[in-house]
N, CA, C and O atoms as CSV, one atom per row, in Angstrom:
chain,resi,resn,atom,element,x,y,z
A,1,UNK,N,N,96.327,72.615,43.576
A,1,UNK,CA,C,95.467,72.205,43.853
A,1,UNK,C,C,95.450,70.640,44.246
A,1,UNK,O,O,95.137,70.216,45.358
A,2,UNK,N,N,95.801,69.932,43.251
A,2,UNK,CA,C,96.441,68.534,43.862
A,2,UNK,C,C,97.086,68.463,44.756
A,2,UNK,O,O,97.083,67.298,45.155
A,3,UNK,N,N,97.721,69.129,45.384
A,3,UNK,CA,C,98.538,68.533,46.403
A,3,UNK,C,C,97.983,68.703,47.871
A,3,UNK,O,O,98.423,68.217,48.914
A,4,UNK,N,N,96.813,69.591,47.651
A,4,UNK,CA,C,96.275,69.965,48.898
A,4,UNK,C,C,95.200,69.350,49.155
A,4,UNK,O,O,94.464,69.195,48.181
A,5,UNK,N,N,94.682,68.750,50.585
A,5,UNK,CA,C,93.887,68.026,50.825
A,5,UNK,C,C,92.517,68.263,50.697
A,5,UNK,O,O,92.311,69.434,51.015
A,6,UNK,N,N,91.559,67.735,50.401
A,6,UNK,CA,C,90.149,67.486,50.194
A,6,UNK,C,C,89.452,67.939,51.447
A,6,UNK,O,O,90.132,67.808,52.465
A,7,UNK,N,N,88.225,68.452,51.604
A,7,UNK,CA,C,87.809,69.072,53.043
A,7,UNK,C,C,87.275,67.401,53.181
A,7,UNK,O,O,87.756,67.005,54.243
A,8,UNK,N,N,86.929,66.912,52.900
A,8,UNK,CA,C,86.829,65.202,53.795
A,8,UNK,C,C,87.990,64.467,54.246
A,8,UNK,O,O,87.931,63.530,55.042
A,9,UNK,N,N,89.022,64.905,53.730
A,9,UNK,CA,C,90.267,64.402,54.284
A,9,UNK,C,C,90.682,65.376,55.539
A,9,UNK,O,O,91.004,64.981,56.660
A,10,UNK,N,N,90.611,66.555,55.155
A,10,UNK,CA,C,90.728,67.771,56.396
A,10,UNK,C,C,89.662,66.996,57.819
A,10,UNK,O,O,90.109,66.738,58.937
A,11,UNK,N,N,88.541,66.811,57.461
A,11,UNK,CA,C,87.619,66.385,58.162
A,11,UNK,C,C,87.965,65.345,59.037
A,11,UNK,O,O,87.838,65.437,60.258
A,12,UNK,N,N,88.466,64.202,58.359
A,12,UNK,CA,C,88.884,62.851,59.208
A,12,UNK,C,C,90.592,63.077,59.801
A,12,UNK,O,O,91.105,62.275,60.582
A,13,UNK,N,N,91.293,64.266,59.285
A,13,UNK,CA,C,92.284,64.213,59.790
A,13,UNK,C,C,92.300,65.517,61.260
A,13,UNK,O,O,93.310,65.572,61.961
A,14,UNK,N,N,90.976,66.551,61.579
A,14,UNK,CA,C,90.688,66.796,62.569
A,14,UNK,C,C,89.950,66.189,63.534
A,14,UNK,O,O,89.841,66.489,64.723
A,15,UNK,N,N,89.267,64.979,62.684
A,15,UNK,CA,C,88.508,64.106,64.121
A,15,UNK,C,C,89.670,63.107,64.591
A,15,UNK,O,O,89.560,62.602,65.708
A,16,UNK,N,N,90.664,62.831,63.873
A,16,UNK,CA,C,91.597,61.637,64.591
A,16,UNK,C,C,92.480,62.788,65.241
A,16,UNK,O,O,93.286,62.258,66.007
A,17,UNK,N,N,92.613,64.067,65.217
A,17,UNK,CA,C,93.629,64.565,65.784
A,17,UNK,C,C,92.391,65.081,67.272
A,17,UNK,O,O,92.939,65.570,68.260
A,18,UNK,N,N,91.622,65.005,67.285
A,18,UNK,CA,C,90.602,65.141,68.654
A,18,UNK,C,C,90.515,63.626,69.108
A,18,UNK,O,O,90.140,63.549,70.278
A,19,UNK,N,N,90.711,62.632,68.626
A,19,UNK,CA,C,90.503,61.278,69.249
A,19,UNK,C,C,91.912,61.126,69.869
A,19,UNK,O,O,92.064,60.359,70.820
A,20,UNK,N,N,92.935,61.824,69.366
A,20,UNK,CA,C,94.351,61.611,69.867
A,20,UNK,C,C,94.236,62.603,71.191
A,20,UNK,O,O,94.455,62.167,72.321
A,21,UNK,N,N,93.907,63.844,70.962
A,21,UNK,CA,C,94.001,64.520,72.230
A,21,UNK,C,C,93.168,64.228,73.357
A,21,UNK,O,O,93.301,64.641,74.509
A,22,UNK,N,N,92.256,63.432,72.867
A,22,UNK,CA,C,91.145,62.973,73.985
A,22,UNK,C,C,91.803,62.121,75.010
A,22,UNK,O,O,91.801,62.228,76.236
A,23,UNK,N,N,92.594,60.900,73.913
A,23,UNK,CA,C,93.324,59.769,74.591
A,23,UNK,C,C,94.240,60.474,75.242
A,23,UNK,O,O,94.536,59.837,76.253
A,24,UNK,N,N,94.913,61.586,75.171
A,24,UNK,CA,C,96.328,61.812,75.773
A,24,UNK,C,C,95.701,62.785,77.315
A,24,UNK,O,O,96.184,62.872,78.444
A,25,UNK,N,N,94.494,63.374,76.724
A,25,UNK,CA,C,93.850,64.111,77.977
A,25,UNK,C,C,93.239,62.922,79.167
A,25,UNK,O,O,93.301,63.071,80.388
A,26,UNK,N,N,92.851,62.142,78.689
A,26,UNK,CA,C,92.574,60.658,79.503
A,26,UNK,C,C,93.697,59.843,80.240
A,26,UNK,O,O,93.606,59.418,81.392
A,27,UNK,N,N,94.615,59.714,79.520
A,27,UNK,CA,C,95.875,59.444,80.045
A,27,UNK,C,C,96.432,59.940,81.384
A,27,UNK,O,O,96.698,59.422,82.469
A,28,UNK,N,N,96.509,61.440,80.725
A,28,UNK,CA,C,96.753,62.176,81.710
A,28,UNK,C,C,96.472,62.379,83.219
A,28,UNK,O,O,97.236,62.541,84.171
A,29,UNK,N,N,94.971,62.311,83.114
A,29,UNK,CA,C,94.124,62.586,84.265
A,29,UNK,C,C,94.332,61.244,84.748
A,29,UNK,O,O,94.531,61.172,85.961
A,30,UNK,N,N,94.336,60.118,84.072
A,30,UNK,CA,C,94.599,58.750,85.004
A,30,UNK,C,C,96.037,59.082,86.025
A,30,UNK,O,O,96.091,58.948,87.248
A,31,UNK,N,N,96.884,59.440,85.314
A,31,UNK,CA,C,98.342,59.588,85.610
A,31,UNK,C,C,98.123,60.630,86.969
A,31,UNK,O,O,98.762,60.433,88.003
A,32,UNK,N,N,97.195,61.698,86.842
A,32,UNK,CA,C,97.276,62.778,88.044
A,32,UNK,C,C,96.528,61.986,89.459
A,32,UNK,O,O,96.826,61.983,90.653
A,33,UNK,N,N,95.490,61.377,88.711
A,33,UNK,CA,C,94.735,60.778,89.731
A,33,UNK,C,C,95.781,59.635,90.936
A,33,UNK,O,O,95.569,59.328,92.109
A,34,UNK,N,N,96.583,59.367,90.258
A,34,UNK,CA,C,97.693,57.969,90.531
A,34,UNK,C,C,98.375,59.357,91.379
A,34,UNK,O,O,97.952,59.418,92.533
A,35,UNK,N,N,98.965,60.033,91.152
A,35,UNK,CA,C,99.837,60.900,91.695
A,35,UNK,C,C,99.762,61.842,92.818
A,35,UNK,O,O,100.601,62.193,93.647
A,36,UNK,N,N,98.335,62.209,92.593
A,36,UNK,CA,C,97.630,63.145,93.736
A,36,UNK,C,C,96.365,62.531,94.318
A,36,UNK,O,O,95.324,62.296,93.704
A,37,UNK,N,N,96.572,62.356,95.336
A,37,UNK,CA,C,95.216,61.601,95.757
A,37,UNK,C,C,94.449,62.778,96.443
A,37,UNK,O,O,94.906,63.886,96.723
A,38,UNK,N,N,92.898,62.197,96.703
A,38,UNK,CA,C,91.865,63.405,96.658
A,38,UNK,C,C,92.315,63.675,97.952
A,38,UNK,O,O,92.393,64.886,98.161
A,39,UNK,N,N,92.658,62.922,98.953
A,39,UNK,CA,C,92.750,63.267,100.471
A,39,UNK,C,C,93.948,64.502,100.658
A,39,UNK,O,O,93.903,65.496,101.383
A,40,UNK,N,N,94.875,64.111,99.855
A,40,UNK,CA,C,96.045,65.302,99.384
A,40,UNK,C,C,95.766,66.740,99.305
A,40,UNK,O,O,96.065,67.697,100.021
A,41,UNK,N,N,94.883,66.557,97.861
A,41,UNK,CA,C,94.107,67.337,97.322
A,41,UNK,C,C,93.411,68.593,98.166
A,41,UNK,O,O,93.475,69.822,98.155
A,42,UNK,N,N,92.694,67.529,98.919
A,42,UNK,CA,C,91.449,68.143,99.909
A,42,UNK,C,C,92.130,68.837,101.090
A,42,UNK,O,O,91.756,70.005,101.185
A,43,UNK,N,N,92.940,68.499,101.935
A,43,UNK,CA,C,93.724,68.984,102.706
A,43,UNK,C,C,94.752,70.052,102.302
A,43,UNK,O,O,95.014,70.911,103.145
A,44,UNK,N,N,95.457,70.102,100.926
A,44,UNK,CA,C,96.004,71.183,100.257
A,44,UNK,C,C,95.272,72.256,100.064
A,44,UNK,O,O,95.738,73.392,100.158
A,45,UNK,N,N,93.744,71.932,99.699
A,45,UNK,CA,C,92.914,73.271,99.576
A,45,UNK,C,C,92.702,73.560,100.702
A,45,UNK,O,O,93.442,74.484,101.041
A,46,UNK,N,N,92.024,73.221,101.508
A,46,UNK,CA,C,91.591,73.537,102.810
A,46,UNK,C,C,92.776,74.605,103.494
A,46,UNK,O,O,92.601,75.738,103.944
A,47,UNK,N,N,93.951,73.855,103.399
A,47,UNK,CA,C,95.468,75.011,103.746
A,47,UNK,C,C,95.170,76.184,102.981
A,47,UNK,O,O,94.782,77.292,103.351
A,48,UNK,N,N,95.423,75.731,101.845
A,48,UNK,CA,C,95.173,77.399,101.135
A,48,UNK,C,C,94.007,78.035,101.649
A,48,UNK,O,O,94.163,79.161,102.121
A,49,UNK,N,N,92.821,77.512,101.649
A,49,UNK,CA,C,91.699,78.118,101.905
A,49,UNK,C,C,92.098,79.092,103.047
A,49,UNK,O,O,92.025,80.311,102.888
A,50,UNK,N,N,92.584,78.438,104.370
A,50,UNK,CA,C,92.742,78.533,105.795
A,50,UNK,C,C,94.024,80.080,105.269
A,50,UNK,O,O,93.930,81.287,105.494
A,51,UNK,N,N,94.894,79.425,104.673
A,51,UNK,CA,C,96.013,80.921,104.602
A,51,UNK,C,C,95.530,82.058,103.618
A,51,UNK,O,O,95.986,83.201,103.643
A,52,UNK,N,N,94.567,81.619,102.759
A,52,UNK,CA,C,94.081,83.024,102.227
A,52,UNK,C,C,93.247,83.667,103.391
A,52,UNK,O,O,93.630,84.762,103.802
A,53,UNK,N,N,92.280,83.158,103.889
A,53,UNK,CA,C,91.555,83.682,104.928
A,53,UNK,C,C,92.371,84.485,106.172
A,53,UNK,O,O,92.037,85.563,106.664
A,54,UNK,N,N,93.574,83.627,106.554
A,54,UNK,CA,C,94.569,84.851,107.259
A,54,UNK,C,C,95.270,85.990,106.560
A,54,UNK,O,O,95.650,87.025,107.107
A,55,UNK,N,N,95.391,85.689,105.337
A,55,UNK,CA,C,96.252,86.907,104.687
A,55,UNK,C,C,95.015,87.928,104.590
A,55,UNK,O,O,95.325,89.095,104.831
A,56,UNK,N,N,93.790,87.712,104.306
A,56,UNK,CA,C,92.570,88.515,104.197
A,56,UNK,C,C,92.229,89.466,105.583
A,56,UNK,O,O,91.775,90.607,105.678
A,57,UNK,N,N,92.590,88.626,106.448
A,57,UNK,CA,C,92.547,89.219,107.794
A,57,UNK,C,C,93.589,89.919,108.104
A,57,UNK,O,O,93.330,90.982,108.668
A,58,UNK,N,N,94.897,89.636,107.891
A,58,UNK,CA,C,95.901,90.499,107.944
A,58,UNK,C,C,95.952,91.488,107.175
A,58,UNK,O,O,96.653,92.373,107.665
A,59,UNK,N,N,95.421,91.816,105.932
A,59,UNK,CA,C,95.059,93.063,104.746
A,59,UNK,C,C,94.143,93.692,105.263
A,59,UNK,O,O,94.117,94.844,104.829
A,60,UNK,N,N,93.293,93.461,106.066
A,60,UNK,CA,C,91.926,93.715,106.723
A,60,UNK,C,C,92.716,94.699,108.006
A,60,UNK,O,O,92.598,95.908,108.205
A,61,UNK,N,N,93.473,93.764,108.693
A,61,UNK,CA,C,94.141,94.984,110.141
A,61,UNK,C,C,95.081,95.852,109.323
A,61,UNK,O,O,95.108,97.002,109.761
A,62,UNK,N,N,95.779,95.669,108.375
A,62,UNK,CA,C,96.758,96.658,107.935
A,62,UNK,C,C,95.984,97.536,107.467
A,62,UNK,O,O,96.487,98.659,107.505
A,63,UNK,N,N,94.803,97.483,106.971
A,63,UNK,CA,C,93.842,98.730,106.113
A,63,UNK,C,C,93.144,99.307,107.221
A,63,UNK,O,O,92.402,100.227,106.879
A,64,UNK,N,N,93.154,99.059,108.385
A,64,UNK,CA,C,92.479,99.827,109.860
A,64,UNK,C,C,93.582,100.144,110.291
A,64,UNK,O,O,93.466,101.242,110.836
A,65,UNK,N,N,94.688,99.745,110.348
A,65,UNK,CA,C,95.832,100.507,110.870
A,65,UNK,C,C,95.890,101.737,109.909
A,65,UNK,O,O,95.826,102.908,110.285
A,66,UNK,N,N,96.004,101.362,108.769
A,66,UNK,CA,C,96.710,102.446,107.764
A,66,UNK,C,C,95.668,103.567,108.422
A,66,UNK,O,O,96.060,104.589,108.985
A,67,UNK,N,N,94.464,103.247,108.274
A,67,UNK,CA,C,93.353,104.360,108.077
A,67,UNK,C,C,93.231,104.979,109.445
A,67,UNK,O,O,92.922,106.170,109.484
A,68,UNK,N,N,93.486,104.160,110.869
A,68,UNK,CA,C,93.451,105.245,111.934
A,68,UNK,C,C,94.646,106.134,111.787
A,68,UNK,O,O,94.438,107.328,112.003
A,69,UNK,N,N,96.602,105.551,111.259
A,69,UNK,CA,C,97.167,106.139,111.095
A,69,UNK,C,C,96.832,107.689,110.328
A,69,UNK,O,O,97.245,108.778,110.728
A,70,UNK,N,N,96.021,107.453,109.193
A,70,UNK,CA,C,95.697,108.500,108.580
A,70,UNK,C,C,95.107,109.463,109.289
A,70,UNK,O,O,95.477,110.637,109.321
A,71,UNK,N,N,93.932,108.865,110.025
A,71,UNK,CA,C,93.117,109.708,110.671
A,71,UNK,C,C,93.937,110.768,111.887
A,71,UNK,O,O,93.694,111.968,112.014
A,72,UNK,N,N,94.834,110.065,112.620
A,72,UNK,CA,C,95.835,110.561,113.143
A,72,UNK,C,C,96.471,111.681,112.731
A,72,UNK,O,O,96.554,112.782,113.275
A,73,UNK,N,N,96.994,111.204,111.513
A,73,UNK,CA,C,97.898,112.392,110.824
A,73,UNK,C,C,97.008,113.393,110.462
A,73,UNK,O,O,97.481,114.500,110.718
A,74,UNK,N,N,95.767,113.439,109.906
A,74,UNK,CA,C,95.057,114.388,109.787
A,74,UNK,C,C,94.523,115.079,110.943
A,74,UNK,O,O,94.036,116.207,110.875
A,75,UNK,N,N,94.610,114.447,111.924
A,75,UNK,CA,C,94.255,115.626,113.419
A,75,UNK,C,C,95.640,116.220,113.745
A,75,UNK,O,O,95.577,117.338,114.257
A,76,UNK,N,N,96.719,115.782,113.586
A,76,UNK,CA,C,97.828,116.391,113.770
A,76,UNK,C,C,97.976,117.542,112.928
A,76,UNK,O,O,98.045,118.680,113.392
A,77,UNK,N,N,98.026,117.293,111.762
A,77,UNK,CA,C,97.748,118.487,110.825
A,77,UNK,C,C,96.529,119.672,111.168
A,77,UNK,O,O,96.396,120.876,110.943
A,78,UNK,N,N,95.906,118.833,111.695
A,78,UNK,CA,C,94.838,120.382,112.178
A,78,UNK,C,C,95.239,121.056,113.318
A,78,UNK,O,O,95.280,122.285,113.382
A,79,UNK,N,N,95.628,120.077,114.498
A,79,UNK,CA,C,96.112,120.782,115.311
A,79,UNK,C,C,97.416,121.642,115.181
A,79,UNK,O,O,97.608,122.752,115.675
A,80,UNK,N,N,98.255,120.910,114.428
A,80,UNK,CA,C,99.519,122.096,114.259
A,80,UNK,C,C,99.150,123.066,113.504
A,80,UNK,O,O,99.850,124.076,113.570
A,81,UNK,N,N,98.108,123.081,112.679
A,81,UNK,CA,C,97.467,124.418,112.006
A,81,UNK,C,C,97.110,125.736,113.118
A,81,UNK,O,O,97.253,126.945,112.932
A,82,UNK,N,N,96.650,125.079,114.197
A,82,UNK,CA,C,95.787,125.676,115.452
A,82,UNK,C,C,96.779,126.406,115.841
A,82,UNK,O,O,96.925,127.627,115.785
A,83,UNK,N,N,97.739,125.249,116.408
A,83,UNK,CA,C,98.855,125.793,117.256
A,83,UNK,C,C,99.365,126.713,116.417
A,83,UNK,O,O,99.697,127.684,117.096
A,84,UNK,N,N,99.627,126.915,115.102
A,84,UNK,CA,C,100.261,127.915,114.549
A,84,UNK,C,C,100.055,129.117,114.163
A,84,UNK,O,O,100.894,129.951,113.824
A,85,UNK,N,N,98.487,129.249,114.234
A,85,UNK,CA,C,97.372,130.073,114.213
A,85,UNK,C,C,97.519,131.192,115.554
A,85,UNK,O,O,97.569,132.420,115.610
A,86,UNK,N,N,97.557,130.130,116.551
A,86,UNK,CA,C,97.615,130.837,118.182
A,86,UNK,C,C,98.733,131.370,118.025
A,86,UNK,O,O,98.603,132.593,118.084
A,87,UNK,N,N,99.917,131.020,117.830
A,87,UNK,CA,C,101.365,131.616,117.866
A,87,UNK,C,C,101.379,132.586,117.078
A,87,UNK,O,O,102.067,133.536,117.452
A,88,UNK,N,N,100.628,132.731,115.683
A,88,UNK,CA,C,100.992,133.892,115.017
A,88,UNK,C,C,100.002,134.953,115.633
A,88,UNK,O,O,100.286,136.150,115.650
A,89,UNK,N,N,98.997,134.522,116.064
A,89,UNK,CA,C,98.223,136.030,117.008
A,89,UNK,C,C,98.912,136.128,118.050
A,89,UNK,O,O,99.004,137.338,118.260
A,90,UNK,N,N,99.613,135.410,119.060
A,90,UNK,CA,C,100.291,135.980,120.108
A,90,UNK,C,C,101.167,136.607,119.629
A,90,UNK,O,O,101.476,137.606,120.278
A,91,UNK,N,N,102.005,136.332,118.253
A,91,UNK,CA,C,103.032,137.196,118.312
A,91,UNK,C,C,102.721,138.876,117.474
A,91,UNK,O,O,103.565,139.758,117.321
A,92,UNK,N,N,101.345,138.913,117.067
A,92,UNK,CA,C,100.524,139.876,116.456
A,92,UNK,C,C,100.404,140.699,118.021
A,92,UNK,O,O,100.882,141.805,118.275
A,93,UNK,N,N,99.905,140.129,118.621
A,93,UNK,CA,C,99.413,140.985,120.199
A,93,UNK,C,C,100.570,141.475,120.743
A,93,UNK,O,O,100.477,142.578,121.283
A,94,UNK,N,N,101.761,140.869,120.736
A,94,UNK,CA,C,103.191,141.086,121.050
A,94,UNK,C,C,103.528,142.568,121.016
A,94,UNK,O,O,103.733,143.502,121.791
A,95,UNK,N,N,103.457,142.190,119.182
A,95,UNK,CA,C,103.806,143.800,118.742
A,95,UNK,C,C,103.084,144.745,118.680
A,95,UNK,O,O,103.576,145.859,118.504
A,96,UNK,N,N,101.721,144.573,118.808
A,96,UNK,CA,C,100.762,145.822,118.273
A,96,UNK,C,C,100.750,146.314,120.048
A,96,UNK,O,O,101.029,147.495,120.257
A,97,UNK,N,N,100.488,145.572,121.065
A,97,UNK,CA,C,100.459,145.800,122.223
A,97,UNK,C,C,101.278,147.036,122.865
A,97,UNK,O,O,100.736,148.077,123.234
A,98,UNK,N,N,102.781,146.747,122.953
A,98,UNK,CA,C,103.826,147.594,122.644
A,98,UNK,C,C,103.509,148.956,121.855
A,98,UNK,O,O,103.672,150.107,122.262
A,99,UNK,N,N,103.094,148.591,120.823
A,99,UNK,CA,C,102.881,150.263,119.902
A,99,UNK,C,C,102.037,150.886,120.370
A,99,UNK,O,O,102.234,152.076,120.617
A,100,UNK,N,N,100.613,150.173,120.688
A,100,UNK,CA,C,99.696,150.874,121.370
A,100,UNK,C,C,99.921,151.602,122.455
A,100,UNK,O,O,99.411,152.715,122.588
A,101,UNK,N,N,100.771,151.018,123.423
A,101,UNK,CA,C,101.001,151.806,124.907
A,101,UNK,C,C,101.811,153.041,124.788
A,101,UNK,O,O,101.689,154.098,125.407
A,102,UNK,N,N,102.838,152.631,123.682
A,102,UNK,CA,C,103.664,153.864,123.407
A,102,UNK,C,C,102.701,155.090,122.720
A,102,UNK,O,O,102.645,156.243,123.146
A,103,UNK,N,N,102.151,154.690,121.852
A,103,UNK,CA,C,101.153,155.723,121.472
A,103,UNK,C,C,100.400,156.542,122.191
A,103,UNK,O,O,100.282,157.762,122.081
A,104,UNK,N,N,99.765,155.615,123.127
A,104,UNK,CA,C,98.910,155.936,124.211
A,104,UNK,C,C,99.978,156.995,125.148
A,104,UNK,O,O,99.628,158.144,125.420
A,105,UNK,N,N,100.802,156.643,125.417
A,105,UNK,CA,C,101.574,157.329,126.446
A,105,UNK,C,C,101.895,158.892,126.056
A,105,UNK,O,O,102.029,159.854,126.813
A,106,UNK,N,N,101.984,158.818,124.410
A,106,UNK,CA,C,102.454,159.930,123.924
A,106,UNK,C,C,101.425,160.841,123.905
A,106,UNK,O,O,101.540,162.066,123.962
A,107,UNK,N,N,100.106,159.998,123.795
A,107,UNK,CA,C,99.015,160.982,123.506
A,107,UNK,C,C,98.632,161.646,124.657
A,107,UNK,O,O,97.912,162.644,124.623
A,108,UNK,N,N,99.207,160.997,126.010
A,108,UNK,CA,C,98.925,161.406,127.235
A,108,UNK,C,C,99.618,163.152,127.421
A,108,UNK,O,O,99.139,164.281,127.534
A,109,UNK,N,N,101.299,162.404,127.357
A,109,UNK,CA,C,102.353,163.671,127.379
A,109,UNK,C,C,101.761,164.566,126.534
A,109,UNK,O,O,101.850,165.716,126.964
A,110,UNK,N,N,101.075,164.445,125.283
A,110,UNK,CA,C,100.798,165.802,124.509
A,110,UNK,C,C,99.369,166.090,125.209
A,110,UNK,O,O,99.186,167.288,124.994
A,111,UNK,N,N,98.586,165.739,125.726
A,111,UNK,CA,C,97.656,166.196,126.664
A,111,UNK,C,C,97.596,167.149,127.283
A,111,UNK,O,O,97.013,168.228,127.185
A,112,UNK,N,N,98.874,166.253,128.596
A,112,UNK,CA,C,99.154,167.079,129.293
A,112,UNK,C,C,100.046,168.552,129.120
A,112,UNK,O,O,99.962,169.583,129.788
A,113,UNK,N,N,100.752,168.287,128.186
A,113,UNK,CA,C,101.234,169.410,127.456
A,113,UNK,C,C,100.301,170.378,127.482
A,113,UNK,O,O,100.528,171.412,128.111
A,114,UNK,N,N,99.075,170.185,126.782
A,114,UNK,CA,C,98.487,171.105,125.911
A,114,UNK,C,C,97.533,171.514,127.015
A,114,UNK,O,O,96.927,172.585,126.981
A,115,UNK,N,N,97.395,170.471,128.168
A,115,UNK,CA,C,96.298,171.084,129.110
A,115,UNK,C,C,96.466,172.248,130.281
A,115,UNK,O,O,95.570,172.841,130.882
A,116,UNK,N,N,97.919,172.385,130.412
A,116,UNK,CA,C,98.801,173.227,131.288
A,116,UNK,C,C,98.619,174.912,130.620
A,116,UNK,O,O,99.230,175.849,131.135
């Protein structure tokens, strides 16, 4: 316990540390003010804002292009499904009609034989 600092001494050390940090930050701020002028900062900030606006416009354009591409793809899928269904019906009719004609001719032949 004798080696540990008292509460008052800790408070003084913390206060001294805060004062040293404040002095260092003040010195750093004064150096930064000398290194980067306000005009350069304003120009740079304006450039960054313009670049961000341009990027946002590009992103919006890409989104709209992607949405139109998705819509076109969905339309293609619907058209392709309709085409497949039409093709399936055509194949069904191509298979059924000859069978019905053969059956009809067989019925007519049987009827002609029976009717004599």
